[in-house]
C-alpha positions in Angstrom: 52.8 -114.3 10.3 55.6 -112.2 8.5 53.9 -109.3 9.7 54.4 -110.3 13.3 58.0 -111.4 12.8 58.8 -108.0 11.3 57.4 -106.2 14.6 59.4 -108.5 16.8 62.6 -107.7 14.8 62.1 -104.0 15.0 61.4 -104.2 18.8 64.9 -106.1 19.1 66.5 -103.6 17.0 65.1 -100.9 19.0 66.4 -102.7 22.2 69.9 -103.0 20.9 70.0 -99.3 20.1 69.0 -98.5 23.6 71.6 -100.7 25.0 74.3 -99.1 22.9 73.2 -95.6 24.3 73.4 -96.9 27.9 76.9 -97.8 27.1 77.9 -94.4 26.2 79.8 -92.1 28.6 77.7 -90.9 31.5 77.6 -86.9 31.0 77.3 -86.6 34.8 80.6 -88.4 35.7 83.2 -86.2 36.9 86.5 -86.0 35.0 89.8 -87.2 36.6 92.1 -84.7 38.3 94.3 -84.5 41.1 91.6 -84.1 43.5 89.3 -86.8 42.1 91.7 -89.3 40.6 92.0 -92.7 41.9 93.5 -93.5 45.4 96.5 -95.2 43.7 97.3 -92.1 41.6 97.0 -89.8 44.6 99.4 -91.8 46.4 101.8 -91.8 43.6 101.4 -88.1 43.2 102.6 -87.4 47.0 106.1 -87.2 48.0 107.3 -89.1 51.1 108.6 -86.6 53.7 111.8 -87.8 55.3 112.6 -86.8 59.0 116.3 -86.9 59.9 116.9 -87.2 63.5 118.4 -84.4 65.6 121.3 -85.2 68.0 121.6 -84.1 71.5 124.7 -82.1 70.7 122.5 -80.0 68.0 119.8 -79.6 70.7 122.4 -78.3 73.3 123.8 -76.0 70.7 120.2 -74.7 70.2 119.6 -74.2 73.7 123.0 -72.8 74.4 122.2 -70.0 71.5 118.9 -69.3 72.9 120.2 -68.7 76.4 122.9 -66.3 75.0 120.5 -64.3 73.1 118.2 -63.9 76.1 121.2 -62.8 78.2 122.2 -60.4 75.6 118.7 -59.0 75.4 118.5 -58.6 79.2 121.9 -56.8 79.3 120.9 -54.6 76.6 117.6 -53.7 78.4 119.3 -53.2 81.7 121.9 -50.9 80.2 119.3 -48.9 78.5 117.3 -48.6 81.8 120.5 -47.5 83.6 121.3 -44.8 81.3 118.0 -43.6 80.5 116.6 -43.4 84.0 118.9 -40.6 85.3 118.0 -38.6 82.2 114.3 -39.1 82.7 114.6 -38.0 86.4 116.5 -34.9 85.4 114.3 -33.8 82.9 111.2 -34.5 85.2 113.0 -32.5 88.1 113.9 -29.4 85.9 110.6 -29.5 84.3 108.6 -29.3 87.4 111.1 -27.6 89.7 109.2 -24.4 89.7 105.8 -25.9 89.2 103.3 -25.2 91.8 100.2 -27.3 92.5 98.5 -24.5 94.5 95.5 -23.1 93.1 95.3 -19.2 93.1 93.3 -17.9 96.0 93.7 -21.0 98.3 95.1 -20.7 101.6 98.2 -22.4 100.4 98.9 -19.6 97.8 99.2 -17.0 100.8 102.7 -15.7 101.3 104.4 -17.3 104.5 104.3 -15.2 107.7 107.5 -13.3 108.8 109.4 -14.1 111.9 107.8 -11.1 113.5 104.2 -12.1 112.6 105.1 -15.6 113.9 106.1 -14.2 117.2 102.9 -12.0 117.5 100.9 -15.0 116.9 102.7 -17.0 119.5 102.1 -14.2 122.0 98.4 -14.1 121.2 98.1 -17.6 122.1 100.2 -17.2 125.1 97.9 -14.4 126.3 94.9 -16.6 125.4 96.0 -19.5 127.6 96.7 -17.4 130.6 93.2 -15.6 130.3 91.5 -18.9 129.9 93.3 -20.4 132.7 92.5 -17.6 135.0 88.8 -18.0 134.1 89.1 -22.0 135.2 90.9 -21.1 138.3 88.2 -18.5 139.5 85.8 -21.3 138.9 88.0 -23.7 141.0 88.4 -25.9 137.9 91.9 -26.6 138.9 92.7 -29.3 136.3 91.6 -27.2 133.5 93.4 -24.1 134.7 96.7 -26.2 134.9 96.2 -27.5 131.5 95.9 -24.3 130.1 98.9 -22.8 132.2 101.0 -25.6 130.9 100.2 -24.8 127.3 101.3 -21.3 128.1 104.6 -22.5 129.6 105.3 -24.7 126.4 105.3 -21.4 124.4 107.4 -19.4 126.7 109.2 -21.5 129.2 111.1 -18.6 130.8 108.1 -16.4 131.4 107.2 -15.5 134.9 103.5 -15.0 134.6 102.7 -18.5 133.2 104.9 -20.4 135.7 103.5 -18.4 138.7 100.0 -19.1 137.7 100.8 -22.8 137.2 102.3 -23.0 140.7 99.4 -21.2 142.2 96.9 -23.5 140.5 98.9 -26.3 141.8 98.8 -25.0 145.4 95.0 -24.6 145.2 94.5 -28.1 143.9 96.8 -29.4 146.7 94.9 -27.5 149.5 91.4 -28.3 148.1 91.8 -31.7 146.5 95.0 -33.0 148.0 96.5 -33.5 144.6 99.4 -32.2 142.5 101.4 -31.1 145.6 104.7 -32.7 144.3 104.2 -31.2 140.8 103.6 -27.8 142.4 106.8 -28.0 144.4 108.8 -28.8 141.3 107.4 -25.6 139.4 108.2 -23.5 142.7 111.8 -24.6 142.6 112.2 -23.8 139.0 110.7 -20.2 139.9 113.2 -19.7 142.7 116.1 -20.7 140.4 115.0 -18.3 137.7 113.8 -15.6 139.9 115.5 -15.8 143.4 114.1 -13.6 146.3 110.6 -13.2 144.8 108.3 -12.9 147.9 105.3 -14.2 146.0 107.1 -17.4 145.1 108.4 -17.7 148.5 104.8 -17.6 150.0 103.6 -20.4 147.5 106.6 -22.4 148.6 105.2 -22.0 152.3 101.8 -23.3 151.3 103.1 -26.4 149.6 105.7 -27.3 152.3 
């Protein structure tokens, strides 16, 4: 019996020891700090931020200062542009004044024709229009002939050959097609003014009258 009591007492002592061990600090419990402290401690660690109300006068001053700074910046930019732009234009002008975009060997690179060469080219065109007009007149294509003769008179309005041929083409057109009679009379009147007493002009005038 005493042996059983001794075993029971040993069991009770063992349970008391285990309970004492359970009361010890938990090794996994975090230490208190600013981040894991109690809520009350955290609230007390914060400082209350006070906000002073801004008056309307202070806001107006801030706005006025901002507007003045923007105007000042705009005037500075405008002044810089006005001063710098003429300088840039002059620099570009003098830099590219003698610059040529023409590629060597192109038709734009050719020298300009002289006045005598231009006159020679003009005469060649004049003779071409007369010859082509004569060919159309022989084929009784009066409209085409008149068109070419008018081109010739535009080049040399005072030339007798182009004006006479034009009047002749109008006379044929008037006789065969009953067209261009009035235009022909105007050309003949011009011919009589420039070349009075010409028998060929007088003969055309009789045909159209």
